[in-house]
C-alpha positions in Angstrom: -4.4 -23.9 9.5 -0.2 -24.5 8.5 0.7 -20.8 7.5 3.4 -22.2 5.6 1.0 -24.1 3.6 0.9 -22.7 -0.5 -2.4 -22.4 -0.8 -3.0 -20.4 2.8 -0.5 -18.4 1.5 -1.5 -17.4 -1.9 -4.9 -16.9 -0.7 -3.9 -14.9 2.1 -1.5 -12.6 -0.4 -4.4 -12.3 -2.8 -6.7 -10.9 -0.1 -4.3 -8.3 0.9 -3.8 -7.3 -2.4 -7.4 -6.9 -3.2 -7.2 -4.8 0.3 -4.2 -2.8 -0.7 -5.5 -1.9 -3.8 -9.0 -0.8 -2.5 -7.1 1.3 0.1 -4.8 3.1 -3.0 -8.0 3.9 -4.9 -10.0 5.1 -2.2 -6.8 7.2 -1.2 -6.7 8.8 -4.7 -10.6 9.8 -4.3 -9.8 11.1 -1.0 -6.7 13.5 -2.5 -9.1 14.4 -5.3 -11.5 15.4 -3.3 -9.4 17.7 -0.9 -8.3 18.9 -3.9 -11.4 19.7 -5.3 -12.3 21.6 -2.0 -9.3 23.4 -1.7 -10.2 25.0 -5.5 -13.5 25.8 -4.2 -12.1 27.2 -1.5 -10.0 29.4 -3.8 -12.8 30.4 -5.5 -14.3 31.7 -2.6 -11.7 33.6 -1.8 -10.6 35.0 -5.0 -13.9 35.9 -6.1 -16.8 35.9 -3.9 -15.5 37.1 -0.6 -15.9 40.8 -0.3 -12.2 41.5 0.2 -10.0 41.9 -2.2 -7.2 39.7 -2.2 -4.4 38.7 -4.5 -4.3 34.9 -6.1 -1.4 33.8 -3.9 -3.1 35.1 -0.8 -6.8 33.2 -1.7 -4.5 30.0 -2.3 -3.1 30.1 1.3 -5.9 30.9 2.5 -7.8 27.9 0.6 -5.0 25.5 1.3 -5.2 26.2 5.6 -9.3 26.2 5.3 -10.9 24.0 7.9 -13.0 22.5 5.2 -9.5 21.3 3.4 -7.2 20.5 6.6 -10.1 18.1 8.5 -9.7 16.2 5.3 -6.1 15.4 6.2 -7.0 13.4 9.0 -9.0 10.9 7.0 -6.1 10.9 4.4 -3.3 10.0 7.0 -5.3 7.2 8.2 -6.0 6.2 4.5 -2.9 6.0 4.2 -1.7 4.0 7.4 -4.1 1.4 6.0 -2.7 1.6 2.5 1.1 0.7 4.4 -0.4 -1.8 6.6 -1.3 -3.7 3.6 1.3 -3.4 1.8 3.6 -4.6 4.9 1.5 -7.9 5.0 1.9 -8.3 1.2 5.5 -8.2 1.6 5.8 -10.1 4.3 4.0 -12.4 2.3 6.0 -12.5 -0.4 8.8 -13.0 1.9 7.3 -15.9 3.5 6.8 -17.5 -0.2 10.7 -16.9 -1.0 11.8 -18.3 1.9 9.8 -21.1 1.3 11.0 -21.7 -2.2 14.3 -21.3 -1.0 14.2 -24.4 1.6 12.7 -26.3 -1.2 15.4 -25.6 -3.5 17.6 -26.6 -0.6 16.0 -29.6 0.1 15.8 -30.6 -3.8 19.9 -30.0 -4.2 20.5 -31.8 -1.1 18.6 -34.9 -1.7 20.6 -34.5 -5.7 23.8 -34.6 -3.7 22.8 -37.9 -1.9 21.9 -39.2 -5.0 25.2 -38.3 -6.5 27.2 -39.2 -3.0 25.3 -42.6 -3.0 26.1 -43.5 -6.8 29.9 -42.9 -6.2 30.2 -45.2 -3.0 28.8 -47.8 -4.7 30.8 -47.3 -7.6 
C-alpha cells in the first residue's frame, strides 16, 4: 500500500480520529469516576469517621486516599493514549498538506510550461 495514496490517508485519518475521540471519552469518564470517588472519601472522612475532622482536612485526606490515587496511573496511561492518537492525526494531516502542496506545485509548473511553450511558439 502506498502511504501517499489519498484513500489510504483518509482511511487512516478516520481510524485515528475515531480512536482519539474514544480515548478522550474514556479519559473524561475516568476523571469523573475519580472525582466521584474523591467526593465519597470526603464524605467518609467528614461525616462517617469517628474522628472530628475539619472540612479542609477531610478534603486533603480524601485527595490522598488510596482509592483516589490508584486511579491516577490509569488516567496517566489514558492520557498517553490520547496524546498518541492526536500525534498520529497531526502527522496524517501534515502528510496530506504536503501532498496537496506538491500537487499544487506540479500544477503551477505545468501551467508555467504551457505559458513558456506558448511564448516560444509566438
